[in-house]
DRENZAMI-435216 format. One record per atom (N, C-alpha, C, CB): residue in three letters; x negated, y, z negated; atom name. Coordinates in Angstrom, 1 decimal. Glycine has a CB too. Layout:
% DRENZAMI-435216
NODE,Ala,X,Y,Z,CA
...
***
This chain:
% DRENZAMI-435216
NODE,Met,13.3,2.9,5.4,N
NODE,Met,12.4,1.9,4.7,CA
NODE,Met,11.1,2.0,5.4,C
NODE,Met,13.0,0.5,4.8,CB
NODE,Pro,9.9,2.0,4.7,N
NODE,Pro,8.7,2.3,5.3,CA
NODE,Pro,8.3,1.4,6.4,C
NODE,Pro,7.6,2.2,4.2,CB
NODE,Leu,8.4,0.0,6.2,N
NODE,Leu,8.0,-0.9,7.3,CA
NODE,Leu,9.1,-1.7,7.8,C
NODE,Leu,6.9,-1.7,6.8,CB
NODE,Gly,10.3,-1.4,7.5,N
NODE,Gly,11.4,-2.1,8.2,CA
NODE,Gly,12.0,-3.2,7.4,C
NODE,Gly,11.0,-2.6,9.5,CB
NODE,Gly,13.3,-3.4,7.5,N
NODE,Gly,14.2,-4.3,6.8,CA
NODE,Gly,13.7,-5.7,6.6,C
NODE,Gly,15.4,-4.3,7.4,CB
NODE,Thr,14.1,-6.6,7.5,N
NODE,Thr,13.9,-8.0,7.2,CA
NODE,Thr,12.8,-8.6,8.1,C
NODE,Thr,15.2,-8.8,7.5,CB
NODE,Leu,11.8,-7.8,8.5,N
NODE,Leu,10.7,-8.3,9.2,CA
NODE,Leu,9.9,-9.2,8.4,C
NODE,Leu,9.8,-7.1,9.7,CB
NODE,Thr,9.3,-10.2,9.0,N
NODE,Thr,8.5,-11.2,8.3,CA
NODE,Thr,7.2,-10.5,7.8,C
NODE,Thr,8.2,-12.4,9.1,CB
NODE,Lys,6.6,-11.1,6.8,N
NODE,Lys,5.4,-10.6,6.3,CA
NODE,Lys,4.3,-10.5,7.4,C
NODE,Lys,4.9,-11.4,5.1,CB
NODE,Ala,4.1,-11.6,8.1,N
NODE,Ala,3.1,-11.6,9.2,CA
NODE,Ala,3.4,-10.6,10.2,C
NODE,Ala,3.0,-13.0,9.8,CB
NODE,Phe,4.6,-10.4,10.6,N
NODE,Phe,5.0,-9.4,11.7,CA
NODE,Phe,4.7,-8.0,11.1,C
NODE,Phe,6.5,-9.6,12.1,CB
NODE,Arg,5.1,-7.7,9.9,N
NODE,Arg,4.9,-6.4,9.3,CA
NODE,Arg,3.4,-6.1,9.3,C
NODE,Arg,5.5,-6.3,7.9,CB
NODE,Leu,2.5,-7.1,8.8,N
NODE,Leu,1.1,-6.8,8.8,CA
NODE,Leu,0.6,-6.6,10.2,C
NODE,Leu,0.4,-8.0,8.1,CB
NODE,Ala,1.0,-7.4,11.1,N
NODE,Ala,0.6,-7.2,12.5,CA
NODE,Ala,1.0,-5.9,13.0,C
NODE,Ala,1.2,-8.3,13.4,CB
NODE,Leu,2.2,-5.4,12.7,N
NODE,Leu,2.7,-4.1,13.1,CA
NODE,Leu,1.8,-3.0,12.5,C
NODE,Leu,4.2,-3.9,12.7,CB
NODE,Val,1.5,-3.1,11.2,N
NODE,Val,0.6,-2.1,10.6,CA
NODE,Val,-0.7,-2.0,11.3,C
NODE,Val,0.4,-2.4,9.1,CB
NODE,Leu,-1.3,-3.2,11.6,N
NODE,Leu,-2.6,-3.3,12.3,CA
NODE,Leu,-2.5,-2.8,13.7,C
NODE,Leu,-3.1,-4.7,12.2,CB
NODE,Leu,-1.4,-3.1,14.4,N
NODE,Leu,-1.3,-2.7,15.8,CA
NODE,Leu,-1.1,-1.2,15.9,C
NODE,Leu,-0.1,-3.4,16.4,CB
NODE,Val,-0.2,-0.6,15.0,N
NODE,Val,0.0,0.8,15.0,CA
NODE,Val,-1.2,1.5,14.6,C
NODE,Val,1.2,1.2,14.0,CB
NODE,Gly,-1.9,1.0,13.6,N
NODE,Gly,-3.2,1.6,13.2,CA
NODE,Gly,-4.2,1.6,14.3,C
NODE,Gly,-3.7,0.8,12.0,CB
NODE,Ser,-4.4,0.5,15.0,N
NODE,Ser,-5.4,0.5,16.1,CA
NODE,Ser,-5.0,1.4,17.2,C
NODE,Ser,-5.6,-0.9,16.6,CB
NODE,Ser,-3.7,1.5,17.6,N
NODE,Ser,-3.3,2.3,18.7,CA
NODE,Ser,-3.4,3.8,18.3,C
NODE,Ser,-1.9,2.0,19.1,CB
NODE,Cys,-3.1,4.1,17.0,N
NODE,Cys,-3.3,5.5,16.5,CA
NODE,Cys,-4.7,5.9,16.5,C
NODE,Cys,-2.6,5.7,15.1,CB
NODE,Arg,-5.6,5.0,16.0,N
NODE,Arg,-7.0,5.3,16.0,CA
NODE,Arg,-7.6,5.6,17.3,C
NODE,Arg,-7.8,4.2,15.3,CB
NODE,Ser,-7.1,4.8,18.4,N
NODE,Ser,-7.7,5.0,19.7,CA
NODE,Ser,-7.2,6.4,20.3,C
NODE,Ser,-7.3,3.9,20.6,CB
NODE,Ala,-6.0,6.8,19.9,N
NODE,Ala,-5.4,8.0,20.5,CA
NODE,Ala,-6.1,9.2,19.7,C
NODE,Ala,-3.9,8.1,20.3,CB
NODE,Arg,-6.3,9.2,18.5,N
NODE,Arg,-6.9,10.2,17.7,CA
NODE,Arg,-7.8,9.6,16.6,C
NODE,Arg,-5.7,11.1,17.0,CB
NODE,Pro,-9.1,9.6,16.9,N
NODE,Pro,-10.0,8.9,16.0,CA
NODE,Pro,-9.9,9.3,14.5,C
NODE,Pro,-11.4,9.0,16.5,CB
NODE,Val,-10.1,8.3,13.6,N
NODE,Val,-10.2,8.6,12.2,CA
NODE,Val,-11.7,8.9,11.9,C
NODE,Val,-9.6,7.5,11.3,CB
NODE,Gly,-12.0,9.9,11.1,N
NODE,Gly,-13.4,10.2,10.8,CA
NODE,Gly,-14.1,9.4,9.8,C
NODE,Gly,-13.5,11.6,10.4,CB
NODE,Tyr,-13.7,8.2,9.5,N
NODE,Tyr,-14.3,7.3,8.6,CA
NODE,Tyr,-13.8,5.8,8.9,C
NODE,Tyr,-13.9,7.6,7.1,CB
NODE,Thr,-14.5,4.8,8.3,N
NODE,Thr,-14.1,3.5,8.7,CA
NODE,Thr,-12.9,3.0,7.8,C
NODE,Thr,-15.3,2.6,8.5,CB
NODE,Gln,-12.3,2.0,8.4,N
NODE,Gln,-11.2,1.3,7.6,CA
NODE,Gln,-11.7,0.7,6.3,C
NODE,Gln,-10.6,0.2,8.5,CB
NODE,Ala,-12.9,0.1,6.4,N
NODE,Ala,-13.5,-0.5,5.2,CA
NODE,Ala,-13.7,0.6,4.1,C
NODE,Ala,-14.8,-1.2,5.5,CB
NODE,Ala,-14.2,1.8,4.5,N
NODE,Ala,-14.4,2.9,3.5,CA
NODE,Ala,-13.1,3.3,2.8,C
NODE,Ala,-15.1,4.1,4.2,CB
NODE,Ala,-12.0,3.4,3.6,N
NODE,Ala,-10.7,3.9,3.1,CA
NODE,Ala,-10.2,2.8,2.1,C
NODE,Ala,-9.7,4.1,4.2,CB
NODE,Ile,-10.3,1.5,2.5,N
NODE,Ile,-9.8,0.5,1.6,CA
NODE,Ile,-10.6,0.4,0.4,C
NODE,Ile,-9.8,-0.9,2.4,CB
NODE,Ala,-11.9,0.5,0.5,N
NODE,Ala,-12.8,0.4,-0.7,CA
NODE,Ala,-12.5,1.6,-1.7,C
NODE,Ala,-14.2,0.5,-0.3,CB
NODE,Leu,-12.2,2.8,-1.1,N
NODE,Leu,-11.8,3.9,-2.0,CA
NODE,Leu,-10.7,3.6,-2.9,C
NODE,Leu,-11.5,5.1,-1.1,CB
NODE,Val,-9.7,2.9,-2.4,N
NODE,Val,-8.5,2.6,-3.2,CA
NODE,Val,-8.7,1.4,-4.0,C
NODE,Val,-7.3,2.4,-2.3,CB
NODE,Glu,-9.2,0.3,-3.4,N
NODE,Glu,-9.4,-1.0,-4.1,CA
NODE,Glu,-10.3,-0.8,-5.3,C
NODE,Glu,-9.9,-2.0,-3.2,CB
NODE,Gln,-11.3,0.0,-5.2,N
NODE,Gln,-12.3,0.1,-6.3,CA
NODE,Gln,-12.1,1.3,-7.3,C
NODE,Gln,-13.7,0.3,-5.7,CB
NODE,Met,-11.1,2.1,-7.0,N
NODE,Met,-10.8,3.2,-7.9,CA
NODE,Met,-10.2,2.7,-9.2,C
NODE,Met,-9.9,4.3,-7.3,CB
NODE,Ala,-10.4,3.3,-10.3,N
NODE,Ala,-9.9,2.9,-11.6,CA
NODE,Ala,-8.3,3.1,-11.6,C
NODE,Ala,-10.5,3.7,-12.8,CB
NODE,Ala,-7.6,2.1,-12.1,N
NODE,Ala,-6.2,2.2,-12.2,CA
NODE,Ala,-5.8,3.5,-13.0,C
NODE,Ala,-5.5,0.9,-12.8,CB
NODE,Ser,-6.6,3.8,-14.0,N
NODE,Ser,-6.3,5.0,-14.8,CA
NODE,Ser,-6.4,6.3,-14.0,C
NODE,Ser,-7.3,5.0,-15.9,CB
NODE,Glu,-7.0,6.3,-12.8,N
NODE,Glu,-7.0,7.5,-12.0,CA
NODE,Glu,-5.6,7.8,-11.4,C
NODE,Glu,-8.0,7.4,-10.9,CB
NODE,Ile,-4.8,6.7,-11.2,N
NODE,Ile,-3.4,6.9,-10.8,CA
NODE,Ile,-2.5,7.2,-11.9,C
NODE,Ile,-3.0,5.5,-10.1,CB
NODE,Asp,-2.7,6.5,-13.0,N
NODE,Asp,-1.9,6.8,-14.2,CA
NODE,Asp,-2.8,6.6,-15.5,C
NODE,Asp,-0.7,5.8,-14.3,CB
NODE,Pro,-3.0,7.7,-16.2,N
NODE,Pro,-4.0,7.7,-17.3,CA
NODE,Pro,-3.6,6.6,-18.4,C
NODE,Pro,-4.0,9.0,-18.0,CB
NODE,Ser,-2.4,6.1,-18.4,N
NODE,Ser,-2.0,5.1,-19.4,CA
NODE,Ser,-2.5,3.7,-19.0,C
NODE,Ser,-0.5,5.1,-19.6,CB
NODE,Leu,-3.0,3.6,-17.8,N
NODE,Leu,-3.5,2.3,-17.3,CA
NODE,Leu,-4.9,2.1,-17.7,C
NODE,Leu,-3.3,2.1,-15.8,CB
NODE,Pro,-5.4,0.9,-17.7,N
NODE,Pro,-6.9,0.7,-18.1,CA
NODE,Pro,-7.8,1.2,-17.0,C
NODE,Pro,-7.1,-0.8,-18.3,CB
NODE,Ser,-9.1,1.4,-17.4,N
NODE,Ser,-10.1,1.9,-16.5,CA
NODE,Ser,-10.7,0.8,-15.7,C
NODE,Ser,-11.2,2.6,-17.3,CB
NODE,Val,-10.0,-0.2,-15.3,N
NODE,Val,-10.4,-1.3,-14.5,CA
NODE,Val,-10.1,-1.0,-13.0,C
NODE,Val,-9.8,-2.7,-14.9,CB
NODE,Asp,-10.8,-1.5,-12.0,N
NODE,Asp,-10.6,-1.2,-10.7,CA
NODE,Asp,-9.2,-1.7,-10.3,C
NODE,Asp,-11.6,-1.8,-9.7,CB
NODE,Leu,-8.5,-0.9,-9.3,N
NODE,Leu,-7.2,-1.1,-9.0,CA
NODE,Leu,-6.9,-2.5,-8.4,C
NODE,Leu,-6.7,-0.1,-7.9,CB
NODE,Gly,-7.8,-3.1,-7.6,N
NODE,Gly,-7.7,-4.4,-7.1,CA
NODE,Gly,-7.6,-5.5,-8.2,C
NODE,Gly,-8.8,-4.8,-6.2,CB
NODE,Thr,-8.4,-5.4,-9.2,N
NODE,Thr,-8.4,-6.3,-10.3,CA
NODE,Thr,-7.2,-6.1,-11.1,C
NODE,Thr,-9.7,-6.0,-11.2,CB
NODE,Trp,-6.8,-4.8,-11.4,N
NODE,Trp,-5.6,-4.5,-12.1,CA
NODE,Trp,-4.3,-5.2,-11.5,C
NODE,Trp,-5.4,-3.0,-12.3,CB
NODE,Leu,-4.2,-5.0,-10.2,N
NODE,Leu,-3.0,-5.6,-9.5,CA
NODE,Leu,-3.0,-7.1,-9.6,C
NODE,Leu,-3.1,-5.2,-8.0,CB
NODE,Arg,-4.2,-7.7,-9.4,N
NODE,Arg,-4.3,-9.2,-9.4,CA
NODE,Arg,-3.9,-9.7,-10.8,C
NODE,Arg,-5.6,-9.7,-9.0,CB
NODE,Glu,-4.5,-9.1,-11.8,N
NODE,Glu,-4.3,-9.6,-13.2,CA
NODE,Glu,-2.9,-9.2,-13.7,C
NODE,Glu,-5.3,-8.9,-14.1,CB
NODE,Thr,-2.4,-8.0,-13.4,N
NODE,Thr,-1.1,-7.6,-14.0,CA
NODE,Thr,0.0,-8.3,-13.3,C
NODE,Thr,-1.0,-6.1,-13.8,CB
NODE,Leu,-0.1,-8.5,-12.0,N
NODE,Leu,1.0,-9.2,-11.2,CA
NODE,Leu,0.8,-10.7,-11.1,C
NODE,Leu,1.1,-8.6,-9.8,CB
NODE,Lys,-0.3,-11.2,-11.7,N
NODE,Lys,-0.6,-12.6,-11.8,CA
NODE,Lys,-0.6,-13.2,-10.4,C
NODE,Lys,0.4,-13.3,-12.7,CB
NODE,Val,-1.4,-12.6,-9.5,N
NODE,Val,-1.6,-13.2,-8.2,CA
NODE,Val,-3.1,-13.4,-7.9,C
NODE,Val,-1.1,-12.2,-7.1,CB
NODE,Ser,-3.4,-14.3,-7.0,N
NODE,Ser,-4.8,-14.6,-6.8,CA
NODE,Ser,-5.5,-13.7,-5.8,C
NODE,Ser,-4.9,-16.0,-6.3,CB
NODE,Ser,-4.7,-13.0,-5.0,N
NODE,Ser,-5.3,-12.1,-4.0,CA
NODE,Ser,-4.3,-11.0,-3.6,C
NODE,Ser,-5.7,-12.9,-2.7,CB
NODE,Val,-4.9,-9.9,-3.2,N
NODE,Val,-4.2,-8.7,-2.7,CA
NODE,Val,-4.7,-8.4,-1.3,C
NODE,Val,-4.4,-7.5,-3.6,CB
NODE,Gly,-3.8,-8.3,-0.3,N
NODE,Gly,-4.2,-7.9,1.0,CA
NODE,Gly,-4.3,-6.4,1.1,C
NODE,Gly,-3.2,-8.5,2.1,CB
NODE,Trp,-5.2,-5.9,1.9,N
NODE,Trp,-5.3,-4.4,2.1,CA
NODE,Trp,-5.2,-4.1,3.6,C
NODE,Trp,-6.7,-3.9,1.5,CB
NODE,Ala,-4.6,-3.0,3.9,N
NODE,Ala,-4.4,-2.6,5.3,CA
NODE,Ala,-4.4,-1.0,5.4,C
NODE,Ala,-3.2,-3.1,5.9,CB
NODE,Leu,-5.0,-0.5,6.5,N
NODE,Leu,-5.0,0.9,6.8,CA
NODE,Leu,-3.7,1.2,7.5,C
NODE,Leu,-6.2,1.3,7.7,CB
NODE,Asp,-3.0,2.3,7.1,N
NODE,Asp,-1.7,2.6,7.6,CA
NODE,Asp,-1.6,4.0,8.1,C
NODE,Asp,-0.6,2.3,6.5,CB
NODE,Pro,-2.1,4.3,9.3,N
NODE,Pro,-2.0,5.7,9.8,CA
NODE,Pro,-0.6,6.1,9.9,C
NODE,Pro,-2.7,5.8,11.2,CB
NODE,Gly,-0.3,7.4,9.4,N
NODE,Gly,1.1,7.9,9.4,CA
NODE,Gly,1.8,7.5,8.1,C
NODE,Gly,1.8,7.3,10.6,CB
NODE,Cys,1.2,6.7,7.2,N
NODE,Cys,1.7,6.4,5.9,CA
NODE,Cys,3.1,5.8,6.0,C
NODE,Cys,1.8,7.6,5.0,CB
NODE,Gly,3.4,4.9,7.1,N
NODE,Gly,4.6,4.2,7.2,CA
NODE,Gly,5.8,5.0,7.6,C
NODE,Gly,4.9,3.6,5.9,CB
NODE,Asp,5.6,6.3,8.0,N
NODE,Asp,6.7,7.2,8.4,CA
NODE,Asp,7.1,6.9,9.9,C
NODE,Asp,6.2,8.6,8.3,CB
NODE,Pro,8.3,6.3,10.1,N
NODE,Pro,8.7,5.9,11.4,CA
NODE,Pro,9.0,7.1,12.3,C
NODE,Pro,9.9,5.1,11.3,CB
NODE,His,9.1,8.3,11.7,N
NODE,His,9.4,9.5,12.4,CA
NODE,His,8.2,10.4,12.7,C
NODE,His,10.5,10.3,11.7,CB
NODE,Asn,7.0,9.9,12.3,N
NODE,Asn,5.7,10.6,12.5,CA
NODE,Asn,5.6,11.9,11.8,C
NODE,Asn,5.5,10.7,13.9,CB
NODE,Ala,6.4,12.2,10.8,N
NODE,Ala,6.3,13.5,10.1,CA
NODE,Ala,5.0,13.6,9.4,C
NODE,Ala,7.5,13.6,9.1,CB
NODE,Lys,4.4,12.4,9.1,N
NODE,Lys,3.1,12.4,8.4,CA
NODE,Lys,2.0,11.8,9.3,C
NODE,Lys,3.2,11.6,7.1,CB
NODE,Arg,2.1,12.1,10.6,N
NODE,Arg,1.2,11.5,11.6,CA
NODE,Arg,-0.2,11.7,11.3,C
NODE,Arg,1.6,11.9,13.0,CB
NODE,Asn,-0.5,12.8,10.7,N
NODE,Asn,-1.9,13.1,10.4,CA
NODE,Asn,-2.4,12.5,9.1,C
NODE,Asn,-2.1,14.6,10.4,CB
NODE,Arg,-1.5,12.0,8.3,N
NODE,Arg,-1.9,11.4,7.0,CA
NODE,Arg,-2.3,10.0,7.3,C
NODE,Arg,-0.7,11.5,6.0,CB
NODE,Val,-3.1,9.4,6.4,N
NODE,Val,-3.5,8.0,6.5,CA
NODE,Val,-3.3,7.4,5.1,C
NODE,Val,-5.0,7.9,7.0,CB
NODE,Cys,-2.7,6.3,5.0,N
NODE,Cys,-2.6,5.5,3.8,CA
NODE,Cys,-3.3,4.2,3.8,C
NODE,Cys,-1.1,5.3,3.5,CB
NODE,Val,-3.6,3.7,2.7,N
NODE,Val,-4.1,2.3,2.5,CA
NODE,Val,-3.0,1.6,1.7,C
NODE,Val,-5.5,2.2,1.8,CB
NODE,Ser,-2.5,0.5,2.2,N
NODE,Ser,-1.5,-0.3,1.6,CA
NODE,Ser,-2.1,-1.5,0.9,C
NODE,Ser,-0.4,-0.7,2.5,CB
NODE,Ala,-1.7,-1.8,-0.3,N
NODE,Ala,-2.0,-3.0,-1.0,CA
NODE,Ala,-0.8,-3.9,-0.8,C
NODE,Ala,-2.4,-2.8,-2.6,CB
NODE,Leu,-1.0,-5.1,-0.3,N
NODE,Leu,0.1,-6.0,0.0,CA
NODE,Leu,-0.1,-7.2,-0.9,C
NODE,Leu,0.0,-6.5,1.5,CB
NODE,Val,0.9,-7.3,-1.9,N
NODE,Val,0.8,-8.3,-3.0,CA
NODE,Val,1.9,-9.4,-2.8,C
NODE,Val,1.0,-7.6,-4.3,CB
NODE,Pro,1.5,-10.6,-2.5,N
NODE,Pro,2.5,-11.7,-2.4,CA
NODE,Pro,2.9,-12.1,-3.9,C
NODE,Pro,1.9,-12.9,-1.6,CB
NODE,Val,4.1,-11.8,-4.3,N
NODE,Val,4.5,-12.1,-5.7,CA
NODE,Val,5.3,-13.3,-5.8,C
NODE,Val,5.3,-10.9,-6.2,CB
NODE,Ala,5.8,-13.9,-4.7,N
NODE,Ala,6.6,-15.1,-4.6,CA
NODE,Ala,6.4,-15.7,-3.2,C
NODE,Ala,8.1,-14.9,-5.0,CB
NODE,Ser,6.8,-16.9,-3.0,N
NODE,Ser,6.7,-17.5,-1.7,CA
NODE,Ser,7.3,-16.7,-0.6,C
NODE,Ser,7.2,-18.9,-1.7,CB
NODE,Asp,8.4,-16.0,-0.9,N
NODE,Asp,9.1,-15.3,0.1,CA
NODE,Asp,9.3,-13.8,-0.2,C
NODE,Asp,10.5,-15.9,0.4,CB
NODE,Leu,8.4,-13.3,-1.0,N
NODE,Leu,8.5,-11.9,-1.5,CA
NODE,Leu,7.1,-11.3,-1.6,C
NODE,Leu,9.2,-11.8,-2.8,CB
NODE,Glu,7.0,-10.1,-0.9,N
NODE,Glu,5.7,-9.4,-0.9,CA
NODE,Glu,6.1,-7.9,-1.3,C
NODE,Glu,5.0,-9.5,0.4,CB
NODE,Val,5.3,-7.4,-2.2,N
NODE,Val,5.4,-6.0,-2.6,CA
NODE,Val,4.2,-5.2,-2.0,C
NODE,Val,5.5,-5.8,-4.1,CB
NODE,Gly,4.5,-4.0,-1.5,N
NODE,Gly,3.4,-3.2,-1.0,CA
NODE,Gly,3.3,-1.9,-1.8,C
NODE,Gly,3.6,-2.9,0.5,CB
NODE,Ile,2.1,-1.4,-2.0,N
NODE,Ile,1.9,-0.1,-2.6,CA
NODE,Ile,1.0,0.7,-1.7,C
NODE,Ile,1.3,-0.3,-4.1,CB
NODE,Ala,1.6,1.8,-1.3,N
NODE,Ala,0.8,2.7,-0.3,CA
NODE,Ala,0.2,3.9,-1.1,C
NODE,Ala,1.8,3.2,0.8,CB
NODE,Phe,-1.0,4.1,-0.7,N
NODE,Phe,-1.8,5.2,-1.3,CA
NODE,Phe,-2.3,6.1,-0.2,C
NODE,Phe,-3.0,4.7,-2.1,CB
NODE,Asp,-2.0,7.4,-0.3,N
NODE,Asp,-2.4,8.4,0.6,CA
NODE,Asp,-3.9,8.6,0.4,C
NODE,Asp,-1.6,9.8,0.5,CB
NODE,Val,-4.7,8.4,1.4,N
NODE,Val,-6.2,8.5,1.2,CA
NODE,Val,-6.7,9.8,1.9,C
NODE,Val,-6.9,7.3,1.7,CB
NODE,Gly,-5.9,10.6,2.6,N
NODE,Gly,-6.4,11.7,3.2,CA
NODE,Gly,-5.8,11.9,4.6,C
NODE,Gly,-7.9,11.7,3.4,CB
NODE,Asp,-6.5,12.6,5.5,N
NODE,Asp,-6.0,12.7,6.8,CA
NODE,Asp,-7.0,12.1,7.8,C
NODE,Asp,-5.8,14.2,7.2,CB
NODE,Arg,-6.8,12.2,9.1,N
NODE,Arg,-7.6,11.5,10.1,CA
NODE,Arg,-9.1,12.0,10.1,C
NODE,Arg,-7.0,11.7,11.4,CB
NODE,Ala,-9.3,13.2,9.6,N
NODE,Ala,-10.6,13.8,9.6,CA
NODE,Ala,-11.5,13.4,8.4,C
NODE,Ala,-10.5,15.3,9.6,CB
NODE,Ala,-10.9,13.2,7.2,N
NODE,Ala,-11.7,13.0,6.1,CA
NODE,Ala,-10.9,12.3,5.0,C
NODE,Ala,-12.3,14.2,5.5,CB
NODE,Leu,-11.5,11.5,4.2,N
NODE,Leu,-10.9,10.9,3.0,CA
NODE,Leu,-10.7,11.9,1.9,C
NODE,Leu,-11.7,9.7,2.5,CB
NODE,Ala,-9.7,11.8,1.2,N
NODE,Ala,-9.4,12.7,0.0,CA
NODE,Ala,-10.4,12.2,-1.1,C
NODE,Ala,-7.9,12.7,-0.4,CB
NODE,Pro,-10.8,13.1,-2.0,N
NODE,Pro,-11.6,12.7,-3.1,CA
NODE,Pro,-10.9,11.7,-4.0,C
NODE,Pro,-12.1,13.9,-3.8,CB
NODE,Arg,-9.6,11.9,-4.1,N
NODE,Arg,-8.8,11.0,-5.0,CA
NODE,Arg,-7.5,10.5,-4.3,C
NODE,Arg,-8.5,11.7,-6.3,CB
NODE,Pro,-7.4,9.2,-4.0,N
NODE,Pro,-6.1,8.7,-3.4,CA
NODE,Pro,-4.9,9.0,-4.3,C
NODE,Pro,-6.2,7.2,-3.1,CB
NODE,Lys,-3.8,9.2,-3.7,N
NODE,Lys,-2.5,9.5,-4.4,CA
NODE,Lys,-1.5,8.4,-4.1,C
NODE,Lys,-2.0,10.9,-4.0,CB
NODE,Leu,-0.8,7.9,-5.1,N
NODE,Leu,0.2,6.9,-4.9,CA
NODE,Leu,1.3,7.5,-4.1,C
NODE,Leu,0.8,6.4,-6.3,CB
NODE,Glu,1.6,6.9,-3.0,N
NODE,Glu,2.6,7.5,-2.1,CA
NODE,Glu,4.0,6.8,-2.3,C
NODE,Glu,2.2,7.3,-0.6,CB
NODE,Tyr,4.0,5.5,-2.3,N
NODE,Tyr,5.3,4.8,-2.5,CA
NODE,Tyr,5.1,3.3,-2.6,C
NODE,Tyr,6.3,5.1,-1.3,CB
NODE,Val,6.1,2.6,-3.1,N
NODE,Val,6.1,1.2,-3.2,CA
NODE,Val,7.2,0.7,-2.3,C
NODE,Val,6.4,0.7,-4.7,CB
NODE,Phe,6.9,-0.5,-1.6,N
NODE,Phe,7.9,-1.0,-0.7,CA
NODE,Phe,7.9,-2.5,-0.8,C
NODE,Phe,7.5,-0.6,0.7,CB
NODE,Glu,9.1,-3.0,-0.3,N
NODE,Glu,9.3,-4.5,-0.2,CA
NODE,Glu,10.1,-4.7,1.0,C
NODE,Glu,10.0,-5.0,-1.5,CB
NODE,Asp,10.0,-5.8,1.7,N
NODE,Asp,10.6,-6.0,3.0,CA
NODE,Asp,12.1,-5.9,3.0,C
NODE,Asp,10.2,-7.3,3.6,CB
NODE,Gln,12.8,-6.0,1.9,N
NODE,Gln,14.3,-6.0,1.9,CA
NODE,Gln,14.9,-4.9,1.1,C
NODE,Gln,14.9,-7.3,1.4,CB
NODE,Arg,14.0,-4.1,0.4,N
NODE,Arg,14.5,-3.0,-0.4,CA
NODE,Arg,13.7,-1.7,-0.1,C
NODE,Arg,14.4,-3.4,-1.9,CB
NODE,Asp,14.4,-0.6,-0.2,N
NODE,Asp,13.8,0.7,0.0,CA
NODE,Asp,13.4,1.2,-1.3,C
NODE,Asp,14.7,1.7,0.7,CB
NODE,Leu,12.1,1.1,-1.6,N
NODE,Leu,11.6,1.5,-2.9,CA
NODE,Leu,10.7,2.8,-2.8,C
NODE,Leu,10.7,0.4,-3.6,CB
NODE,Thr,11.0,3.6,-1.8,N
NODE,Thr,10.1,4.8,-1.5,CA
NODE,Thr,10.2,5.8,-2.6,C
NODE,Thr,10.5,5.4,-0.2,CB
NODE,Lys,11.2,5.8,-3.4,N
NODE,Lys,11.3,6.7,-4.6,CA
NODE,Lys,10.6,6.1,-5.8,C
NODE,Lys,12.8,7.1,-4.9,CB
NODE,Tyr,10.2,4.9,-5.7,N
NODE,Tyr,9.6,4.2,-6.9,CA
NODE,Tyr,8.1,4.5,-6.8,C
NODE,Tyr,9.9,2.7,-6.9,CB
NODE,Asn,7.5,5.2,-7.8,N
NODE,Asn,6.1,5.5,-7.7,CA
NODE,Asn,5.5,5.5,-9.1,C
NODE,Asn,5.9,6.9,-7.1,CB
NODE,Asp,5.8,4.5,-9.9,N
NODE,Asp,5.3,4.4,-11.3,CA
NODE,Asp,4.6,3.0,-11.4,C
NODE,Asp,6.5,4.6,-12.3,CB
NODE,Leu,3.3,3.1,-11.4,N
NODE,Leu,2.6,1.8,-11.5,CA
NODE,Leu,2.7,1.2,-12.9,C
NODE,Leu,1.1,2.0,-11.2,CB
NODE,Arg,2.9,2.0,-13.9,N
NODE,Arg,3.1,1.4,-15.3,CA
NODE,Arg,4.2,0.4,-15.4,C
NODE,Arg,3.3,2.6,-16.3,CB
NODE,Thr,5.3,0.7,-14.7,N
NODE,Thr,6.4,-0.3,-14.8,CA
NODE,Thr,6.5,-1.2,-13.6,C
NODE,Thr,7.7,0.5,-14.9,CB
NODE,Leu,5.5,-1.2,-12.7,N
NODE,Leu,5.5,-2.1,-11.6,CA
NODE,Leu,5.6,-3.6,-12.0,C
NODE,Leu,4.2,-1.9,-10.8,CB
NODE,Pro,5.0,-4.1,-13.0,N
NODE,Pro,5.1,-5.5,-13.4,CA
NODE,Pro,6.6,-5.8,-13.7,C
NODE,Pro,4.3,-5.8,-14.6,CB
NODE,Ala,7.3,-4.9,-14.4,N
NODE,Ala,8.7,-5.2,-14.7,CA
NODE,Ala,9.6,-5.2,-13.5,C
NODE,Ala,9.3,-4.2,-15.7,CB
NODE,Leu,9.3,-4.3,-12.6,N
NODE,Leu,10.0,-4.2,-11.3,CA
NODE,Leu,9.8,-5.5,-10.5,C
NODE,Leu,9.6,-3.0,-10.5,CB
NODE,Val,8.6,-6.0,-10.4,N
NODE,Val,8.2,-7.2,-9.7,CA
NODE,Val,8.9,-8.4,-10.3,C
NODE,Val,6.7,-7.4,-9.6,CB
NODE,Glu,8.9,-8.5,-11.6,N
NODE,Glu,9.5,-9.6,-12.3,CA
NODE,Glu,11.0,-9.6,-12.0,C
NODE,Glu,9.3,-9.5,-13.9,CB
NODE,Phe,11.7,-8.5,-12.0,N
NODE,Phe,13.1,-8.4,-11.7,CA
NODE,Phe,13.3,-8.8,-10.2,C
NODE,Phe,13.6,-7.0,-11.9,CB
NODE,Met,12.5,-8.3,-9.3,N
NODE,Met,12.7,-8.7,-7.9,CA
NODE,Met,12.5,-10.2,-7.7,C
NODE,Met,11.7,-7.9,-7.1,CB
NODE,Val,11.6,-10.8,-8.4,N
NODE,Val,11.4,-12.2,-8.2,CA
NODE,Val,12.6,-13.0,-8.7,C
NODE,Val,10.1,-12.7,-9.0,CB
NODE,Arg,13.2,-12.5,-9.9,N
NODE,Arg,14.4,-13.2,-10.4,CA
NODE,Arg,15.6,-13.1,-9.5,C
NODE,Arg,14.7,-12.6,-11.8,CB
NODE,Val,15.8,-12.0,-8.8,N
NODE,Val,17.0,-11.8,-8.0,CA
NODE,Val,16.7,-12.1,-6.5,C
NODE,Val,17.5,-10.3,-8.2,CB
NODE,Ser,15.5,-12.5,-6.2,N
NODE,Ser,15.2,-12.8,-4.8,CA
NODE,Ser,16.0,-14.0,-4.3,C
NODE,Ser,13.7,-13.0,-4.6,CB
NODE,Pro,16.6,-13.9,-3.1,N
NODE,Pro,17.4,-15.1,-2.6,CA
NODE,Pro,16.5,-16.3,-2.4,C
NODE,Pro,18.1,-14.7,-1.4,CB
***
């Protein structure tokens, strides 16, 4: 699982930020966190999937999943606990879809030296389910609706 089983949302976010800051100090990233997040948040949803509208991804996530806000975090290593992707860098969109349920969507934005010209959807995750094989934004609303219904 990308960020671990039953860790609380706050602890997971703190862990992403802590790992990110320790990784950046060991091997600097050649761009700012703000630039990486803006690249993903402001890209058109249609760049990930041509069947989606040409609205920016942040707006699409808020409107489609009916949430008021989306959290964004830099994730050096792209959530890989074994560091197989240690040179890759992801930006994760953290979407609170219910009081006790948060879905994350990780986008590979390049490596430590440079941002990729076009971010790539890497995986979807949730704190109690391994959704790493799920990578279809078109059906994300149906997945989230199902997860909310079956959430304990």
